[in-house]
C-alpha positions as a Python dict, from the first residue, in 0.01 Angstrom:
ca = {
    (1, 'M'): (0, 0, 0),
    (2, 'N'): (-303, 69, -243),
    (3, 'Y'): (-577, 338, -204),
    (4, 'V'): (-959, 299, -255),
    (5, 'H'): (-1212, 538, -258),
    (6, 'G'): (-1606, 447, -181),
    (7, 'D'): (-1902, 528, 66),
    (8, 'F'): (-1800, 423, 420),
    (9, 'T'): (-2185, 316, 465),
    (10, 'N'): (-2176, 74, 184),
    (11, 'L'): (-1781, -84, 178),
    (12, 'V'): (-1902, -448, 151),
    (13, 'P'): (-1858, -591, -157),
    (14, 'K'): (-1804, -252, -316),
    (15, 'V'): (-1512, -138, -197),
    (16, 'F'): (-1353, -449, 15),
    (17, 'E'): (-1430, -827, 18),
    (18, 'P'): (-1585, -983, 341),
    (19, 'A'): (-1360, -1066, 593),
    (20, 'S'): (-1070, -952, 403),
    (21, 'L'): (-919, -689, 665),
    (22, 'D'): (-699, -747, 969),
    (23, 'A'): (-778, -373, 1121),
    (24, 'V'): (-991, -27, 1014),
    (25, 'Y'): (-995, 317, 1180),
    (26, 'Y'): (-1191, 615, 1135),
    (27, 'I'): (-1035, 957, 1229),
    (28, 'E'): (-1287, 1224, 1301),
    (29, 'S'): (-1486, 1119, 1027),
    (30, 'A'): (-1758, 878, 1187),
    (31, 'C'): (-1893, 1185, 1342),
    (32, 'H'): (-2091, 1292, 1045),
    (33, 'L'): (-2328, 1011, 1077),
    (34, 'S'): (-2550, 1026, 1380),
    (35, 'N'): (-2626, 655, 1305),
    (36, 'R'): (-2269, 488, 1363),
    (37, 'T'): (-2412, 114, 1390),
    (38, 'E'): (-2468, 165, 1013),
    (39, 'I'): (-2090, 241, 955),
    (40, 'F'): (-1971, 31, 1211),
    (41, 'V'): (-2174, -305, 1089),
    (42, 'E'): (-1970, -214, 733),
    (43, 'S'): (-1641, -254, 942),
    (44, 'G'): (-1756, -565, 1060),
    (45, 'R'): (-1848, -690, 736),
    (46, 'A'): (-1489, -610, 597),
    (47, 'L'): (-1306, -744, 898),
    (48, 'K'): (-1185, -1058, 999),
    (49, 'K'): (-1328, -1251, 1335),
    (50, 'G'): (-1076, -1099, 1619),
    (51, 'G'): (-1007, -811, 1418),
    (52, 'K'): (-980, -482, 1508),
    (53, 'L'): (-1128, -118, 1495),
    (54, 'F'): (-1007, 200, 1628),
    (55, 'T'): (-1242, 540, 1601),
    (56, 'Y'): (-1131, 871, 1723),
    (57, 'E'): (-1425, 1049, 1792),
    (58, 'W'): (-1603, 1372, 1788),
    (59, 'V'): (-1907, 1346, 2079),
    (60, 'M'): (-2060, 1521, 2377),
    (61, 'T'): (-1927, 1395, 2668),
    (62, 'H'): (-2119, 1286, 2979),
    (63, 'R'): (-2103, 1622, 3110),
    (64, 'F'): (-2322, 1725, 2841),
    (65, 'D'): (-2709, 1822, 3000),
    (66, 'T'): (-2997, 1788, 2747),
    (67, 'K'): (-3199, 2039, 2929),
    (68, 'N'): (-2941, 2279, 2974),
    (69, 'E'): (-3030, 2539, 2680),
    (70, 'E'): (-2654, 2656, 2704),
    (71, 'H'): (-2539, 2336, 2671),
    (72, 'A'): (-2782, 2283, 2351),
    (73, 'K'): (-2680, 2596, 2186),
    (74, 'I'): (-2320, 2504, 2220),
    (75, 'K'): (-2414, 2128, 2045),
    (76, 'K'): (-2598, 2281, 1775),
    (77, 'T'): (-2379, 2558, 1648),
    (78, 'I'): (-2076, 2300, 1673),
    (79, 'E'): (-2277, 2085, 1416),
    (80, 'Y'): (-2406, 2371, 1181),
    (81, 'G'): (-2020, 2492, 1158),
    (82, 'N'): (-1887, 2181, 1117),
    (83, 'G'): (-2114, 1978, 870),
    (84, 'I'): (-2249, 1742, 1161),
    (85, 'E'): (-2563, 1589, 1158),
    (86, 'N'): (-2589, 1518, 1511),
    (87, 'L'): (-2330, 1501, 1778),
    (88, 'I'): (-2386, 1201, 1966),
    (89, 'T'): (-2261, 1099, 2315),
    (90, 'V'): (-1999, 858, 2411),
    (91, 'N'): (-2256, 605, 2528),
    (92, 'D'): (-2430, 608, 2195),
    (93, 'V'): (-2126, 550, 2010),
    (94, 'M'): (-2053, 251, 2247),
    (95, 'D'): (-2378, 132, 2205),
    (96, 'S'): (-2374, 163, 1829),
    (97, 'L'): (-2036, -72, 1869),
    (98, 'K'): (-2190, -358, 2071),
    (99, 'A'): (-2492, -368, 1808),
    (100, 'A'): (-2247, -390, 1514),
    (101, 'G'): (-2080, -664, 1696),
    (102, 'F'): (-1778, -571, 1839),
    (103, 'K'): (-1624, -581, 2209),
    (104, 'V'): (-1483, -273, 2312),
    (105, 'L'): (-1134, -359, 2460),
    (106, 'E'): (-998, 41, 2530),
    (107, 'H'): (-1151, 382, 2564),
    (108, 'G'): (-1075, 721, 2691),
    (109, 'D'): (-1095, 1074, 2660),
    (110, 'L'): (-776, 1214, 2554),
    (111, 'Q'): (-865, 1550, 2695),
    (112, 'D'): (-928, 1442, 3038),
    (113, 'E'): (-647, 1222, 3014),
    (114, 'A'): (-390, 1462, 2885),
    (115, 'E'): (-473, 1715, 3190),
    (116, 'E'): (-404, 1409, 3409),
    (117, 'W'): (-61, 1343, 3253),
    (118, 'Y'): (49, 1708, 3184),
    (119, 'G'): (-136, 1885, 3463),
    (120, 'D'): (-67, 2271, 3459),
    (121, 'Q'): (149, 2232, 3148),
    (122, 'N'): (-112, 2058, 2930),
    (123, 'V'): (-234, 2284, 2579),
    (124, 'P'): (-579, 2215, 2553),
    (125, 'W'): (-708, 2110, 2182),
    (126, 'Y'): (-847, 2448, 2133),
    (127, 'F'): (-593, 2663, 2243),
    (128, 'D'): (-481, 2836, 1888),
    (129, 'M'): (-885, 2920, 1852),
    (130, 'A'): (-924, 3064, 2183),
    (131, 'R'): (-629, 3279, 2171),
    (132, 'E'): (-718, 3646, 2106),
    (133, 'W'): (-421, 3675, 1874),
    (134, 'S'): (-151, 3528, 1719),
    (135, 'F'): (156, 3652, 1477),
    (136, 'E'): (399, 3356, 1527),
    (137, 'S'): (263, 3187, 1197),
    (138, 'L'): (-16, 3243, 947),
    (139, 'S'): (-195, 2932, 1033),
    (140, 'A'): (-199, 3062, 1403),
    (141, 'F'): (-283, 3402, 1296),
    (142, 'K'): (-610, 3290, 1115),
    (143, 'L'): (-702, 3046, 1405),
    (144, 'S'): (-720, 3347, 1652),
    (145, 'Q'): (-1012, 3550, 1706),
    (146, 'F'): (-846, 3850, 1593),
    (147, 'G'): (-736, 3671, 1272),
    (148, 'Q'): (-1106, 3536, 1217),
    (149, 'R'): (-1222, 3910, 1301),
    (150, 'T'): (-992, 4045, 1003),
    (151, 'L'): (-1075, 3741, 775),
    (152, 'Q'): (-1436, 3846, 807),
    (153, 'K'): (-1374, 4225, 697),
    (154, 'F'): (-1154, 4133, 408),
    (155, 'L'): (-1399, 3887, 266),
    (156, 'W'): (-1691, 4184, 332),
    (157, 'L'): (-1473, 4388, 110),
    (158, 'V'): (-1367, 4151, -150),
    (159, 'E'): (-1733, 4010, -198),
    (160, 'T'): (-1873, 4370, -221),
    (161, 'I'): (-1674, 4444, -492),
    (162, 'G'): (-1739, 4110, -690),
    (163, 'L'): (-1402, 3940, -650),
    (164, 'V'): (-1577, 3650, -466),
    (165, 'P'): (-1893, 3476, -475),
    (166, 'R'): (-2185, 3632, -261),
    (167, 'G'): (-2228, 3416, 43),
    (168, 'A'): (-1864, 3392, 117),
    (169, 'V'): (-1918, 3599, 416),
    (170, 'E'): (-2181, 3434, 565),
    (171, 'T'): (-2024, 3064, 485),
    (172, 'E'): (-1719, 3252, 669),
    (173, 'D'): (-1897, 3336, 972),
    (174, 'M'): (-2098, 2986, 975),
    (175, 'L'): (-1719, 2864, 996),
    (176, 'S'): (-1624, 3145, 1307),
    (177, 'S'): (-1944, 3059, 1489),
    (178, 'G'): (-1889, 2677, 1501),
    (179, 'G'): (-1503, 2746, 1570),
    (180, 'R'): (-1641, 2972, 1919),
    (181, 'A'): (-1844, 2683, 2016),
    (182, 'L'): (-1588, 2430, 1998),
    (183, 'V'): (-1399, 2626, 2239),
    (184, 'Q'): (-1696, 2685, 2433),
    (185, 'G'): (-1774, 2317, 2439),
    (186, 'G'): (-1401, 2232, 2521),
    (187, 'K'): (-1348, 2477, 2796),
    (188, 'D'): (-1695, 2354, 2955),
    (189, 'K'): (-1570, 2010, 2896),
    (190, 'I'): (-1890, 1893, 2750),
    (191, 'F'): (-1778, 1825, 2377),
    (192, 'T'): (-1469, 1623, 2308),
    (193, 'P'): (-1306, 1598, 1969),
    (194, 'M'): (-1062, 1330, 2110),
    (195, 'Y'): (-1262, 1059, 2239),
    (196, 'Y'): (-1059, 711, 2127),
    (197, 'I'): (-1217, 376, 2130),
    (198, 'L'): (-1039, 21, 2045),
    (199, 'A'): (-1286, -277, 1956),
    (200, 'E'): (-1280, -635, 1843),
    (201, 'K'): (-1488, -828, 1605),
    (202, 'L'): (-1650, -1090, 1787),
}
């Protein structure tokens, strides 16, 4: 196995030779660029004809209403708290793939599918972040609402006495608000971090 490092908006020929790959995938990374066509075109250039592209996307679902102020606020807070330029819709991603020369073979929201598969036993992806408190592990505690408030107070103390740089509290607040917006977007089903698409280069 070889690891290479490069710009996913400029893959060929700097990172890969033209038509040299059988398959490519994006796992929760394409969301950081609103113009998906730009990166899917690069994948198409690197793929052989008939090569497969798999992407696992953060997107706004078909339930997202651009005219709903609460929906818009959730979207903007997710973007701000997670370093995302512009969260686009499922349809926008599909259009980008088609514009880049791909045929969509299969797609779906694994959040919805998990609910169908597991019913009342389903554990939503935002479960840990939505809990008020948890002491079962350090990571679960940090993700819980109580854990986040505890961290904010601790950071305020160490920032006040100069042990961490100024802005640590503000940064943590940005991340926490982003997390809360993720939970609300997931509960309202206007956002999913679990939309998968399998496509083929034509």
